N, C-alpha and C positions, 0 to 999 in steps of 0.2 A: 775706869781705865779709858785712856784715849786711844785713838786709832793706831798711832805709831807704836805704842807700848804693846798693843795686841799683836801687831805685825812682828815685833821682835820676839815675843813669846812663841808665836807660831813658827817663826824661823828656827828658833832653838829647839822646839819640840819635834820638828820634822827634819832636823839636821840640815836645814837650808835647802831642802829639795823642792819646797813649794815655789821659791823664787826662780828656780831654773827654768829656762825656756826650753821647749821641746826642740830637738834638732831638726833642721830642715832635711827632707829627703833629698838624695842626690837627683840631679836632673837626668832624665832619660836620654840615652845617646840617640843621635839622629838615626833614623831608619836608613838602611842602605838603599841607594837608588837602584832600581832594576833596569838592566840593560834590555834593549829591544832584541828579540830573537834574531839570530843571524840566519842567513840562507844556508841550508845543508846541501852538501855536494850530492847530486843525484846518484853518483856511483856508490857512495856510502849507504844511502837509503836503500838502493837496490841490493847491495850485499847483505844488509841487515835483514831485509825481507826474504832473501834467498836462504839465509841461515835459519830463519824461523821456520820456513817451509820444510827445509831438510830435516830439522829436529822433529817437527810434527810428523813427517812421513816415517822417520826412523822409529818413533814411539809406536805408531800404528794402533790398531784396535785390538791386537792380540793380547795385550797386557790386561785388558779389561774383561775379556771373555774367558770364563772359568770352565765352561763345559763345551762339548762338541755339538754338532747338529742334532745328535740323537738324545741329548739331555743327559740326565744322570742314569747310570746303569746299575747302581747299587741300591740296596734297600736302606731305608732310614733306620737309625738306631733309636728305637722307642722303648727301651727298657726302663726299669725303675730307676728313679733318681737315688743317688747315694749321698750320705751325709758328708758335706764339705768335699765332695768330689773324690772321696777315698774308695 
């Protein structure tokens, strides 16, 4: 067999998929240009900082302290474990 006959047989056997070229991937879009940071109004910055401080003061440390200065006044439950908590 000669080369062209072999190519025809391969083309028929593979339903012509061998001669297909692979599609080119689409080109990537251009990256957006980043603008330079603009100057922030000092009043806005101060108001944001004041709001953060107000929220921090409102939360306080009371929400994290679960006992008083005397500690726990009750005895610990040290009884036998039960099956599946029943």
